[in-house]
C-alpha positions in Angstrom: 99.2 95.7 98.3 97.0 95.7 95.2 94.0 96.9 97.2 96.0 99.8 98.7 97.1 100.9 95.2 93.6 100.8 93.9 92.4 102.8 96.9 95.1 105.4 96.3 94.0 105.7 92.6 90.4 106.2 93.6 91.4 108.9 96.1 93.6 110.6 93.4 90.7 110.5 90.9 88.3 111.9 93.5 90.7 114.8 94.3 91.2 115.5 90.7 87.5 115.7 90.1 87.1 118.1 93.1 89.9 120.2 91.8 88.3 120.5 88.3 84.9 121.4 89.9 86.5 124.1 92.0 88.2 125.5 89.0 85.0 125.7 87.1 83.2 127.4 90.0 86.1 129.9 90.3 86.1 130.8 86.6 82.3 131.2 86.6 82.4 133.5 89.6 85.2 135.5 88.0 83.4 136.0 84.8 80.1 136.8 86.6 81.8 139.4 88.8 83.5 141.2 86.0 80.2 141.4 84.0 78.1 142.5 87.0 79.2 146.2 87.0 78.5 146.3 83.3 75.0 145.1 83.9 74.4 147.8 86.6 75.8 150.5 84.3 73.7 149.2 81.4 70.6 149.5 83.5 71.6 153.0 84.3 72.0 153.7 80.6 68.6 152.3 79.8 67.1 154.7 82.4 69.1 157.7 81.2 66.5 160.2 80.0 69.0 161.8 77.5 70.3 158.6 76.1 73.8 159.4 77.0 76.3 156.6 76.6 77.4 155.3 80.0 78.2 151.8 78.9 81.6 150.7 80.3 84.3 150.1 77.8 85.7 147.3 79.9 84.5 145.1 82.8 85.6 145.8 86.3 89.4 145.8 86.7 90.3 143.7 89.8 94.0 144.1 89.3 94.5 146.4 92.3 91.8 144.8 94.5 92.5 142.6 97.5 91.3 139.0 97.3 88.8 139.6 100.2 87.3 142.6 98.5 86.9 140.7 95.3 85.0 138.0 97.1 82.8 140.4 99.0 82.1 142.3 95.7 81.0 139.1 94.0 78.8 138.1 96.9 77.1 141.6 97.1 76.0 141.7 93.5 73.9 138.7 94.0 72.2 140.1 97.1 71.1 143.5 95.7 70.6 144.9 92.2 69.0 148.3 92.5 69.7 151.1 90.0 72.7 153.3 90.7 72.0 157.0 91.3 74.9 158.1 89.2 78.2 156.8 87.7 81.5 158.3 88.7 84.2 158.2 86.0 87.8 159.1 86.4 89.5 158.8 83.0 93.0 158.8 84.3 92.3 155.8 86.4 90.1 154.2 83.8 87.6 154.0 86.6 83.8 153.7 86.1 82.0 153.0 89.3 78.2 153.0 90.0 77.3 155.3 92.9 74.6 154.3 95.3 73.0 156.0 98.3 74.6 155.2 101.7 77.8 153.7 103.0 76.8 150.4 104.5 78.9 147.3 103.8 76.7 145.9 101.1 76.7 149.3 99.2 80.4 149.8 99.4 81.1 146.2 98.4 79.4 146.7 95.0 80.3 150.3 94.2 80.8 153.8 95.8 78.2 155.4 98.1 77.0 158.9 98.9 77.7 159.8 102.5 74.4 160.5 104.2 74.1 164.1 105.4 76.1 165.5 102.5 74.6 167.1 99.4 72.6 164.8 97.1 74.1 163.8 93.8 73.7 166.6 91.2 72.5 169.2 93.8 74.5 172.3 94.9 76.9 171.9 97.8 79.5 169.3 98.8 78.7 165.7 98.0 80.7 163.1 99.9 81.4 159.8 98.1 83.0 156.9 99.9 84.7 153.8 98.5 86.9 151.0 99.7 90.7 151.5 99.6 91.2 147.9 98.5 88.5 148.0 95.9 87.2 150.7 93.5 89.1 153.5 95.2 92.5 152.0 95.4 93.4 153.8 92.2 93.1 157.1 94.0 96.7 156.6 95.1 97.7 157.9 91.7 95.3 160.9 91.5 96.7 164.4 91.3 95.4 168.0 91.2 94.1 168.9 87.8 92.7 165.5 87.1 89.1 165.3 85.7 86.1 163.5 87.2 82.8 163.0 85.4 79.6 162.5 87.4 77.1 160.9 85.0 73.5 161.6 86.1 70.2 160.9 84.5 70.0 163.3 81.6 73.3 165.1 82.1 77.0 164.8 82.9 78.9 167.1 85.3 82.6 167.5 85.0 84.8 168.2 88.1 88.4 169.1 88.5 90.6 167.9 91.4 91.7 170.9 93.4 93.1 169.4 96.6 94.2 166.1 98.2 94.8 165.6 101.9 95.2 162.9 104.5 93.3 163.3 107.8 91.8 161.4 110.7 88.5 159.6 110.8 87.3 162.2 113.3 87.9 165.1 111.0 84.4 165.7 109.5 85.2 169.2 108.4 86.1 167.9 104.9 82.4 167.1 104.4 81.2 170.5 105.4 79.1 172.6 103.0 80.7 174.5 100.1 79.5 177.4 98.1 80.8 175.8 94.9 79.3 172.4 93.8 82.0 169.9 94.9 82.7 166.2 95.2 84.7 164.9 98.2 86.0 161.4 97.7 86.8 159.5 100.9 88.7 156.3 101.4 90.8 154.7 104.1 94.6 155.3 104.2 97.3 153.9 103.9 96.0 152.0 100.8 98.0 148.8 101.6 97.7 149.0 105.4 97.1 145.6 107.0 94.1 145.8 109.3 91.9 148.8 110.0 93.5 151.8 108.4 94.0 154.7 110.9 93.7 157.6 108.5 91.5 158.9 105.7 92.5 159.9 102.1 90.5 162.9 100.9 90.1 164.1 97.3 88.3 167.4 96.8 87.0 168.2 93.3 85.0 171.3 92.2 82.7 171.6 89.3 84.4 172.8 86.1 83.0 176.1 84.7 80.7 175.4 81.7 82.3 175.8 78.3 85.6 176.9 79.9 88.9 175.3 79.6 92.2 175.9 81.3 90.7 176.9 84.6 93.3 177.5 87.4 93.9 174.5 89.7 95.0 174.7 93.3 98.0 172.7 94.2 97.3 169.5 96.0 98.6 169.3 99.6 99.5 166.1 101.3 100.7 166.4 104.9 
């Protein structure tokens, strides 16, 4: 009987030690993940030719993210650490996300990505930017016509105004077609909380704001 009790105590002690170790690992990963975007944006600031302040006010906010997306984000930041091409800011959402080139899994796990084939960042035309619906772009569920977007590039910042919102199918590539006015088209899957592979796409169109002009007219958002 005494030997059994001693064995149970040893097992209990071992399980407690494992639990503490796992807790330490989790806390370390959590802190590392929250600081990683700050590091990416800090590197962008260091490279900014105009010295503009693009340092994030707060670390990445994971409050709307799915547990799986958080895990994949933390894994991705240890696998690749190149400089973002730009930083997308949406003040209403308190979003500040590095924008990379391409939409492969590794890219979208650690930020947003320019859709290949659309206009390059900062150039005339329609630039498509994709992001995960259960990660950085989940906050788009609260966006509305008239909201402001800032695209921070090396040496300058461009401000855009949301002009239209729509829901479409993955096959509808017309939303990425060329435009006469410099535009950003944000793309994410929809519905935002759909379990499994989401069947639709949530599209946000924003056009560049006229320089030194306020109160420009805004088209009403349309959601089918």
